[in-house]
PQR file of N, CA, C, O and H, with PARSE charges and radii, in Angstrom:
ATOM      1  N   MET A   1       9.553  10.421   8.427 -0.4000 1.5000
ATOM      2  CA  MET A   1       8.691   9.700   7.500 -0.0000 2.0000
ATOM      3  C   MET A   1       8.206  10.682   6.444  0.5500 1.7000
ATOM      4  O   MET A   1       7.262  11.431   6.694 -0.5500 1.4000
ATOM      5  N   PHE A   2       8.822  10.694   5.284 -0.4000 1.5000
ATOM      6  CA  PHE A   2       8.464  11.533   4.150 -0.0000 2.0000
ATOM      7  C   PHE A   2       8.466  13.021   4.507  0.5500 1.7000
ATOM      8  O   PHE A   2       7.734  13.796   3.892 -0.5500 1.4000
ATOM      9  H   PHE A   2       9.589  10.085   5.081  0.4000 1.0000
ATOM     10  N   GLY A   3       9.257  13.425   5.466 -0.4000 1.5000
ATOM     11  CA  GLY A   3       9.335  14.816   5.850 -0.0000 2.0000
ATOM     12  C   GLY A   3       8.127  15.296   6.637  0.5500 1.7000
ATOM     13  O   GLY A   3       7.947  16.501   6.815 -0.5500 1.4000
ATOM     14  H   GLY A   3       9.852  12.795   5.966  0.4000 1.0000
ATOM     15  N   LEU A   4       7.304  14.384   7.105 -0.4000 1.5000
ATOM     16  CA  LEU A   4       6.127  14.755   7.886 -0.0000 2.0000
ATOM     17  C   LEU A   4       6.415  14.565   9.366  0.5500 1.7000
ATOM     18  O   LEU A   4       6.989  13.559   9.782 -0.5500 1.4000
ATOM     19  H   LEU A   4       7.450  13.405   6.960  0.4000 1.0000
ATOM     20  N   GLY A   5       6.007  15.546  10.143 -0.4000 1.5000
ATOM     21  CA  GLY A   5       6.156  15.436  11.586 -0.0000 2.0000
ATOM     22  C   GLY A   5       4.969  14.693  12.185  0.5500 1.7000
ATOM     23  O   GLY A   5       4.019  14.343  11.486 -0.5500 1.4000
ATOM     24  H   GLY A   5       5.541  16.363   9.805  0.4000 1.0000
ATOM     25  N   MET A   6       5.040  14.463  13.468 -0.4000 1.5000
ATOM     26  CA  MET A   6       3.981  13.728  14.152 -0.0000 2.0000
ATOM     27  C   MET A   6       2.656  14.485  14.100  0.5500 1.7000
ATOM     28  O   MET A   6       1.598  13.868  13.977 -0.5500 1.4000
ATOM     29  H   MET A   6       5.812  14.747  14.036  0.4000 1.0000
ATOM     30  N   GLN A   7       2.702  15.794  14.191 -0.4000 1.5000
ATOM     31  CA  GLN A   7       1.475  16.586  14.148 -0.0000 2.0000
ATOM     32  C   GLN A   7       0.780  16.480  12.794  0.5500 1.7000
ATOM     33  O   GLN A   7      -0.445  16.374  12.734 -0.5500 1.4000
ATOM     34  H   GLN A   7       3.561  16.295  14.292  0.4000 1.0000
ATOM     35  N   GLU A   8       1.549  16.507  11.709 -0.4000 1.5000
ATOM     36  CA  GLU A   8       0.959  16.384  10.376 -0.0000 2.0000
ATOM     37  C   GLU A   8       0.313  15.018  10.181  0.5500 1.7000
ATOM     38  O   GLU A   8      -0.769  14.913   9.604 -0.5500 1.4000
ATOM     39  H   GLU A   8       2.544  16.593  11.758  0.4000 1.0000
ATOM     40  N   VAL A   9       0.977  13.977  10.662 -0.4000 1.5000
ATOM     41  CA  VAL A   9       0.427  12.628  10.545 -0.0000 2.0000
ATOM     42  C   VAL A   9      -0.882  12.517  11.320  0.5500 1.7000
ATOM     43  O   VAL A   9      -1.837  11.905  10.844 -0.5500 1.4000
ATOM     44  H   VAL A   9       1.856  14.062  11.131  0.4000 1.0000
ATOM     45  N   LEU A  10      -0.926  13.107  12.510 -0.4000 1.5000
ATOM     46  CA  LEU A  10      -2.158  13.067  13.304 -0.0000 2.0000
ATOM     47  C   LEU A  10      -3.294  13.835  12.633  0.5500 1.7000
ATOM     48  O   LEU A  10      -4.443  13.393  12.672 -0.5500 1.4000
ATOM     49  H   LEU A  10      -0.150  13.605  12.897  0.4000 1.0000
ATOM     50  N   VAL A  11      -2.991  14.966  12.024 -0.4000 1.5000
ATOM     51  CA  VAL A  11      -4.015  15.738  11.320 -0.0000 2.0000
ATOM     52  C   VAL A  11      -4.555  14.945  10.134  0.5500 1.7000
ATOM     53  O   VAL A  11      -5.765  14.906   9.916 -0.5500 1.4000
ATOM     54  H   VAL A  11      -2.058  15.325  11.992  0.4000 1.0000
ATOM     55  N   ILE A  12      -3.676  14.319   9.375 -0.4000 1.5000
ATOM     56  CA  ILE A  12      -4.103  13.501   8.233 -0.0000 2.0000
ATOM     57  C   ILE A  12      -4.960  12.341   8.704  0.5500 1.7000
ATOM     58  O   ILE A  12      -5.992  12.053   8.097 -0.5500 1.4000
ATOM     59  H   ILE A  12      -2.692  14.351   9.552  0.4000 1.0000
ATOM     60  N   ALA A  13      -4.552  11.668   9.777 -0.4000 1.5000
ATOM     61  CA  ALA A  13      -5.329  10.549  10.312 -0.0000 2.0000
ATOM     62  C   ALA A  13      -6.702  11.017  10.774  0.5500 1.7000
ATOM     63  O   ALA A  13      -7.688  10.312  10.562 -0.5500 1.4000
ATOM     64  H   ALA A  13      -3.714  11.902  10.269  0.4000 1.0000
ATOM     65  N   LEU A  14      -6.792  12.173  11.393 -0.4000 1.5000
ATOM     66  CA  LEU A  14      -8.066  12.715  11.843 -0.0000 2.0000
ATOM     67  C   LEU A  14      -8.980  13.029  10.661  0.5500 1.7000
ATOM     68  O   LEU A  14     -10.178  12.751  10.709 -0.5500 1.4000
ATOM     69  H   LEU A  14      -5.991  12.746  11.565  0.4000 1.0000
ATOM     70  N   ILE A  15      -8.422  13.604   9.612 -0.4000 1.5000
ATOM     71  CA  ILE A  15      -9.214  13.908   8.413 -0.0000 2.0000
ATOM     72  C   ILE A  15      -9.738  12.623   7.781  0.5500 1.7000
ATOM     73  O   ILE A  15     -10.903  12.563   7.387 -0.5500 1.4000
ATOM     74  H   ILE A  15      -7.449  13.830   9.573  0.4000 1.0000
ATOM     75  N   VAL A  16      -8.899  11.600   7.679 -0.4000 1.5000
ATOM     76  CA  VAL A  16      -9.335  10.321   7.123 -0.0000 2.0000
ATOM     77  C   VAL A  16     -10.441   9.723   7.975  0.5500 1.7000
ATOM     78  O   VAL A  16     -11.426   9.209   7.445 -0.5500 1.4000
ATOM     79  H   VAL A  16      -7.953  11.649   7.999  0.4000 1.0000
ATOM     80  N   LEU A  17     -10.288   9.785   9.270 -0.4000 1.5000
ATOM     81  CA  LEU A  17     -11.311   9.260  10.170 -0.0000 2.0000
ATOM     82  C   LEU A  17     -12.632   9.997   9.992  0.5500 1.7000
ATOM     83  O   LEU A  17     -13.691   9.370   9.985 -0.5500 1.4000
ATOM     84  H   LEU A  17      -9.488  10.202   9.700  0.4000 1.0000
ATOM     85  N   LEU A  18     -12.585  11.307   9.849 -0.4000 1.5000
ATOM     86  CA  LEU A  18     -13.808  12.084   9.660 -0.0000 2.0000
ATOM     87  C   LEU A  18     -14.460  11.809   8.310  0.5500 1.7000
ATOM     88  O   LEU A  18     -15.686  11.758   8.210 -0.5500 1.4000
ATOM     89  H   LEU A  18     -11.725  11.817   9.855  0.4000 1.0000
ATOM     90  N   LEU A  19     -13.654  11.633   7.281 -0.4000 1.5000
ATOM     91  CA  LEU A  19     -14.209  11.410   5.943 -0.0000 2.0000
ATOM     92  C   LEU A  19     -14.833  10.027   5.787  0.5500 1.7000
ATOM     93  O   LEU A  19     -15.917   9.892   5.219 -0.5500 1.4000
ATOM     94  H   LEU A  19     -12.658  11.674   7.362  0.4000 1.0000
ATOM     95  N   PHE A  20     -14.157   9.014   6.284 -0.4000 1.5000
ATOM     96  CA  PHE A  20     -14.595   7.644   6.022 -0.0000 2.0000
ATOM     97  C   PHE A  20     -15.307   6.993   7.191  0.5500 1.7000
ATOM     98  O   PHE A  20     -16.024   6.010   6.998 -0.5500 1.4000
ATOM     99  H   PHE A  20     -13.276   9.124   6.746  0.4000 1.0000
ATOM    100  N   GLY A  21     -15.136   7.500   8.376 -0.4000 1.5000
ATOM    101  CA  GLY A  21     -15.765   6.887   9.543 -0.0000 2.0000
ATOM    102  C   GLY A  21     -14.955   5.704  10.040  0.5500 1.7000
ATOM    103  O   GLY A  21     -14.119   5.161   9.318 -0.5500 1.4000
ATOM    104  H   GLY A  21     -14.554   8.298   8.533  0.4000 1.0000
ATOM    105  N   GLY A  22     -15.206   5.314  11.264 -0.4000 1.5000
ATOM    106  CA  GLY A  22     -14.436   4.247  11.904 -0.0000 2.0000
ATOM    107  C   GLY A  22     -14.672   2.872  11.314  0.5500 1.7000
ATOM    108  O   GLY A  22     -13.780   2.025  11.354 -0.5500 1.4000
ATOM    109  H   GLY A  22     -15.885   5.754  11.851  0.4000 1.0000
ATOM    110  N   LYS A  23     -15.857   2.632  10.766 -0.4000 1.5000
ATOM    111  CA  LYS A  23     -16.171   1.296  10.252 -0.0000 2.0000
ATOM    112  C   LYS A  23     -15.553   1.026   8.891  0.5500 1.7000
ATOM    113  O   LYS A  23     -15.291  -0.129   8.558 -0.5500 1.4000
ATOM    114  H   LYS A  23     -16.582   3.320  10.734  0.4000 1.0000
ATOM    115  N   LYS A  24     -15.315   2.054   8.104 -0.4000 1.5000
ATOM    116  CA  LYS A  24     -14.783   1.874   6.751 -0.0000 2.0000
ATOM    117  C   LYS A  24     -13.262   1.766   6.713  0.5500 1.7000
ATOM    118  O   LYS A  24     -12.708   1.227   5.755 -0.5500 1.4000
ATOM    119  H   LYS A  24     -15.527   2.993   8.375  0.4000 1.0000
ATOM    120  N   ILE A  25     -12.592   2.261   7.722 -0.4000 1.5000
ATOM    121  CA  ILE A  25     -11.129   2.287   7.696 -0.0000 2.0000
ATOM    122  C   ILE A  25     -10.517   0.886   7.613  0.5500 1.7000
ATOM    123  O   ILE A  25      -9.588   0.697   6.827 -0.5500 1.4000
ATOM    124  H   ILE A  25     -13.042   2.699   8.500  0.4000 1.0000
ATOM    125  N   PRO A  26     -10.990  -0.116   8.386 -0.5600 1.5000
ATOM    126  CA  PRO A  26     -10.408  -1.456   8.217  0.2800 2.0000
ATOM    127  C   PRO A  26     -10.598  -2.014   6.807  0.5500 1.7000
ATOM    128  O   PRO A  26      -9.714  -2.695   6.286 -0.5500 1.4000
ATOM    129  N   GLU A  27     -11.738  -1.731   6.192 -0.4000 1.5000
ATOM    130  CA  GLU A  27     -11.969  -2.188   4.820 -0.0000 2.0000
ATOM    131  C   GLU A  27     -10.998  -1.510   3.858  0.5500 1.7000
ATOM    132  O   GLU A  27     -10.464  -2.154   2.954 -0.5500 1.4000
ATOM    133  H   GLU A  27     -12.456  -1.179   6.616  0.4000 1.0000
ATOM    134  N   LEU A  28     -10.767  -0.213   4.051 -0.4000 1.5000
ATOM    135  CA  LEU A  28      -9.832   0.511   3.197 -0.0000 2.0000
ATOM    136  C   LEU A  28      -8.412  -0.021   3.350  0.5500 1.7000
ATOM    137  O   LEU A  28      -7.699  -0.191   2.362 -0.5500 1.4000
ATOM    138  H   LEU A  28     -11.201   0.310   4.785  0.4000 1.0000
ATOM    139  N   MET A  29      -8.008  -0.280   4.579 -0.4000 1.5000
ATOM    140  CA  MET A  29      -6.656  -0.794   4.827 -0.0000 2.0000
ATOM    141  C   MET A  29      -6.494  -2.202   4.253  0.5500 1.7000
ATOM    142  O   MET A  29      -5.431  -2.549   3.740 -0.5500 1.4000
ATOM    143  H   MET A  29      -8.588  -0.142   5.382  0.4000 1.0000
ATOM    144  N   ASN A  30      -7.549  -3.008   4.341 -0.4000 1.5000
ATOM    145  CA  ASN A  30      -7.512  -4.351   3.770 -0.0000 2.0000
ATOM    146  C   ASN A  30      -7.330  -4.265   2.257  0.5500 1.7000
ATOM    147  O   ASN A  30      -6.518  -4.992   1.686 -0.5500 1.4000
ATOM    148  H   ASN A  30      -8.413  -2.726   4.758  0.4000 1.0000
ATOM    149  N   GLY A  31      -8.079  -3.385   1.612 -0.4000 1.5000
ATOM    150  CA  GLY A  31      -7.944  -3.198   0.171 -0.0000 2.0000
ATOM    151  C   GLY A  31      -6.568  -2.678  -0.204  0.5500 1.7000
ATOM    152  O   GLY A  31      -5.989  -3.104  -1.203 -0.5500 1.4000
ATOM    153  H   GLY A  31      -8.739  -2.794   2.076  0.4000 1.0000
ATOM    154  N   LEU A  32      -6.049  -1.764   0.592 -0.4000 1.5000
ATOM    155  CA  LEU A  32      -4.707  -1.235   0.338 -0.0000 2.0000
ATOM    156  C   LEU A  32      -3.656  -2.336   0.461  0.5500 1.7000
ATOM    157  O   LEU A  32      -2.736  -2.416  -0.353 -0.5500 1.4000
ATOM    158  H   LEU A  32      -6.520  -1.418   1.404  0.4000 1.0000
ATOM    159  N   GLY A  33      -3.793  -3.179   1.477 -0.4000 1.5000
ATOM    160  CA  GLY A  33      -2.851  -4.290   1.661 -0.0000 2.0000
ATOM    161  C   GLY A  33      -2.887  -5.269   0.500  0.5500 1.7000
ATOM    162  O   GLY A  33      -1.846  -5.743   0.046 -0.5500 1.4000
ATOM    163  H   GLY A  33      -4.540  -3.114   2.138  0.4000 1.0000
ATOM    164  N   LYS A  34      -4.092  -5.573   0.018 -0.4000 1.5000
ATOM    165  CA  LYS A  34      -4.222  -6.477  -1.134 -0.0000 2.0000
ATOM    166  C   LYS A  34      -3.592  -5.866  -2.378  0.5500 1.7000
ATOM    167  O   LYS A  34      -2.953  -6.560  -3.170 -0.5500 1.4000
ATOM    168  H   LYS A  34      -4.938  -5.188   0.386  0.4000 1.0000
ATOM    169  N   GLY A  35      -3.779  -4.562  -2.540 -0.4000 1.5000
ATOM    170  CA  GLY A  35      -3.185  -3.885  -3.688 -0.0000 2.0000
ATOM    171  C   GLY A  35      -1.667  -3.911  -3.649  0.5500 1.7000
ATOM    172  O   GLY A  35      -1.022  -4.156  -4.668 -0.5500 1.4000
ATOM    173  H   GLY A  35      -4.298  -3.999  -1.897  0.4000 1.0000
ATOM    174  N   VAL A  36      -1.096  -3.661  -2.486 -0.4000 1.5000
ATOM    175  CA  VAL A  36       0.364  -3.686  -2.336 -0.0000 2.0000
ATOM    176  C   VAL A  36       0.892  -5.100  -2.580  0.5500 1.7000
ATOM    177  O   VAL A  36       1.912  -5.277  -3.244 -0.5500 1.4000
ATOM    178  H   VAL A  36      -1.620  -3.462  -1.658  0.4000 1.0000
ATOM    179  N   ARG A  37       0.200  -6.100  -2.045 -0.4000 1.5000
ATOM    180  CA  ARG A  37       0.613  -7.492  -2.241 -0.0000 2.0000
ATOM    181  C   ARG A  37       0.586  -7.856  -3.722  0.5500 1.7000
ATOM    182  O   ARG A  37       1.514  -8.490  -4.225 -0.5500 1.4000
ATOM    183  H   ARG A  37      -0.630  -5.956  -1.505  0.4000 1.0000
ATOM    184  N   SER A  38      -0.471  -7.459  -4.416 -0.4000 1.5000
ATOM    185  CA  SER A  38      -0.589  -7.738  -5.844 -0.0000 2.0000
ATOM    186  C   SER A  38       0.526  -7.041  -6.623  0.5500 1.7000
ATOM    187  O   SER A  38       1.096  -7.621  -7.547 -0.5500 1.4000
ATOM    188  H   SER A  38      -1.225  -6.945  -4.007  0.4000 1.0000
ATOM    189  N   PHE A  39       0.835  -5.808  -6.255 -0.4000 1.5000
ATOM    190  CA  PHE A  39       1.910  -5.065  -6.911 -0.0000 2.0000
ATOM    191  C   PHE A  39       3.248  -5.763  -6.721  0.5500 1.7000
ATOM    192  O   PHE A  39       4.019  -5.891  -7.672 -0.5500 1.4000
ATOM    193  H   PHE A  39       0.372  -5.336  -5.504  0.4000 1.0000
ATOM    194  N   LYS A  40       3.533  -6.217  -5.497 -0.4000 1.5000
ATOM    195  CA  LYS A  40       4.795  -6.912  -5.222 -0.0000 2.0000
ATOM    196  C   LYS A  40       4.894  -8.202  -6.014  0.5500 1.7000
ATOM    197  O   LYS A  40       5.958  -8.524  -6.543 -0.5500 1.4000
ATOM    198  H   LYS A  40       2.906  -6.113  -4.725  0.4000 1.0000
ATOM    199  N   GLU A  41       3.782  -8.955  -6.105 -0.4000 1.5000
ATOM    200  CA  GLU A  41       3.786 -10.197  -6.878 -0.0000 2.0000
ATOM    201  C   GLU A  41       4.051  -9.917  -8.350  0.5500 1.7000
ATOM    202  O   GLU A  41       4.799 -10.644  -9.004 -0.5500 1.4000
ATOM    203  H   GLU A  41       2.918  -8.694  -5.676  0.4000 1.0000
ATOM    204  N   GLY A  42       3.429  -8.852  -8.869 -0.4000 1.5000
ATOM    205  CA  GLY A  42       3.654  -8.479 -10.260 -0.0000 2.0000
ATOM    206  C   GLY A  42       5.093  -8.084 -10.517  0.5500 1.7000
ATOM    207  O   GLY A  42       5.668  -8.454 -11.541 -0.5500 1.4000
ATOM    208  H   GLY A  42       2.822  -8.261  -8.337  0.4000 1.0000
ATOM    209  N   MET A  43       5.678  -7.335  -9.598 -0.4000 1.5000
ATOM    210  CA  MET A  43       7.072  -6.932  -9.756 -0.0000 2.0000
ATOM    211  C   MET A  43       8.002  -8.141  -9.698  0.5500 1.7000
ATOM    212  O   MET A  43       8.969  -8.221 -10.456 -0.5500 1.4000
ATOM    213  H   MET A  43       5.211  -7.035  -8.767  0.4000 1.0000
ATOM    214  N   LYS A  44       7.711  -9.075  -8.804 -0.4000 1.5000
ATOM    215  CA  LYS A  44       8.541 -10.271  -8.706 -0.0000 2.0000
ATOM    216  C   LYS A  44       8.435 -11.091  -9.986  0.5500 1.7000
ATOM    217  O   LYS A  44       9.431 -11.637 -10.462 -0.5500 1.4000
ATOM    218  H   LYS A  44       6.926  -9.009  -8.188  0.4000 1.0000
ATOM    219  N   GLU A  45       7.229 -11.178 -10.544 -0.4000 1.5000
ATOM    220  CA  GLU A  45       7.028 -11.919 -11.781 -0.0000 2.0000
ATOM    221  C   GLU A  45       7.813 -11.280 -12.923  0.5500 1.7000
ATOM    222  O   GLU A  45       8.404 -11.982 -13.744 -0.5500 1.4000
ATOM    223  H   GLU A  45       6.420 -10.735 -10.158  0.4000 1.0000
ATOM    224  N   ILE A  46       7.820  -9.955 -12.975 -0.4000 1.5000
ATOM    225  CA  ILE A  46       8.570  -9.250 -14.020 -0.0000 2.0000
ATOM    226  C   ILE A  46      10.067  -9.487 -13.848  0.5500 1.7000
ATOM    227  O   ILE A  46      10.783  -9.655 -14.835 -0.5500 1.4000
ATOM    228  H   ILE A  46       7.340  -9.385 -12.308  0.4000 1.0000
ATOM    229  N   GLU A  47      10.547  -9.501 -12.601 -0.4000 1.5000
ATOM    230  CA  GLU A  47      11.972  -9.729 -12.352 -0.0000 2.0000
ATOM    231  C   GLU A  47      12.370 -11.163 -12.674  0.5500 1.7000
ATOM    232  O   GLU A  47      13.488 -11.399 -13.131 -0.5500 1.4000
ATOM    233  H   GLU A  47       9.965  -9.364 -11.800  0.4000 1.0000
ATOM    234  N   ASP A  48      11.481 -12.123 -12.447 -0.4000 1.5000
ATOM    235  CA  ASP A  48      11.794 -13.526 -12.692 -0.0000 2.0000
ATOM    236  C   ASP A  48      11.768 -13.878 -14.178  0.5500 1.7000
ATOM    237  O   ASP A  48      12.449 -14.819 -14.585 -0.5500 1.4000
ATOM    238  H   ASP A  48      10.573 -11.931 -12.075  0.4000 1.0000
ATOM    239  N   THR A  49      11.015 -13.165 -14.992 -0.4000 1.5000
ATOM    240  CA  THR A  49      10.875 -13.486 -16.413 -0.0000 2.0000
ATOM    241  C   THR A  49      12.211 -13.439 -17.146  0.5500 1.7000
ATOM    242  O   THR A  49      12.505 -14.388 -17.873 -0.5500 1.4000
ATOM    243  H   THR A  49      10.461 -12.400 -14.661  0.4000 1.0000
ATOM    244  N   PRO A  50      13.040 -12.409 -17.012 -0.5600 1.5000
ATOM    245  CA  PRO A  50      14.334 -12.412 -17.720  0.2800 2.0000
ATOM    246  C   PRO A  50      15.253 -13.554 -17.274  0.5500 1.7000
ATOM    247  O   PRO A  50      16.017 -14.079 -18.083 -0.5500 1.4000
ATOM    248  N   LYS A  51      15.188 -13.943 -16.000 -0.4000 1.5000
ATOM    249  CA  LYS A  51      16.012 -15.043 -15.511 -0.0000 2.0000
ATOM    250  C   LYS A  51      15.617 -16.354 -16.180  0.5500 1.7000
ATOM    251  O   LYS A  51      16.476 -17.169 -16.518 -0.5500 1.4000
ATOM    252  H   LYS A  51      14.567 -13.517 -15.342  0.4000 1.0000
ATOM    253  N   GLU A  52      14.309 -16.555 -16.372 -0.4000 1.5000
ATOM    254  CA  GLU A  52      13.827 -17.768 -17.036 -0.0000 2.0000
ATOM    255  C   GLU A  52      14.241 -17.795 -18.492  0.5500 1.7000
ATOM    256  O   GLU A  52      14.568 -18.860 -19.014 -0.5500 1.4000
ATOM    257  H   GLU A  52      13.612 -15.892 -16.098  0.4000 1.0000
ATOM    258  N   GLU A  53      14.238 -16.640 -19.171 -0.4000 1.5000
ATOM    259  CA  GLU A  53      14.625 -16.572 -20.564 -0.0000 2.0000
ATOM    260  C   GLU A  53      16.104 -16.874 -20.742  0.5500 1.7000
ATOM    261  O   GLU A  53      16.492 -17.473 -21.746 -0.5500 1.4000
ATOM    262  H   GLU A  53      13.973 -15.774 -18.747  0.4000 1.0000
ATOM    263  N   LYS A  54      16.943 -16.469 -19.780 -0.4000 1.5000
ATOM    264  CA  LYS A  54      18.378 -16.744 -19.876 -0.0000 2.0000
ATOM    265  C   LYS A  54      18.660 -18.233 -19.734  0.5500 1.7000
ATOM    266  O   LYS A  54      19.599 -18.744 -20.345 -0.5500 1.4000
ATOM    267  H   LYS A  54      16.628 -15.983 -18.965  0.4000 1.0000
ATOM    268  N   LYS A  55      17.865 -18.929 -18.942 -0.4000 1.5000
ATOM    269  CA  LYS A  55      18.080 -20.371 -18.729 -0.0000 2.0000
ATOM    270  C   LYS A  55      17.786 -21.160 -20.002  0.5500 1.7000
ATOM    271  O   LYS A  55      18.398 -22.198 -20.257 -0.5500 1.4000
ATOM    272  H   LYS A  55      17.103 -18.514 -18.446  0.4000 1.0000
ATOM    273  N   GLU A  56      16.847 -20.657 -20.794 -0.4000 1.5000
ATOM    274  CA  GLU A  56      16.456 -21.394 -22.012 -0.0000 2.0000
ATOM    275  C   GLU A  56      17.404 -21.153 -23.104  0.5500 1.7000
ATOM    276  O   GLU A  56      17.235 -21.689 -24.199 -0.5500 1.4000
ATOM    277  H   GLU A  56      16.350 -19.814 -20.587  0.4000 1.0000
TER
END
């Protein structure tokens, strides 16, 4: 996974846990998921626009 070993991933997760605390992490992940979903929708909309123009 991106050239990271299991130990590096665990260290990063521990640092995130220490910085944000256990209660904030679900909120952060929820926001991240919404951002990714919005990005995918935007990309799909951009891909669909040229197809619609060709039909007209």
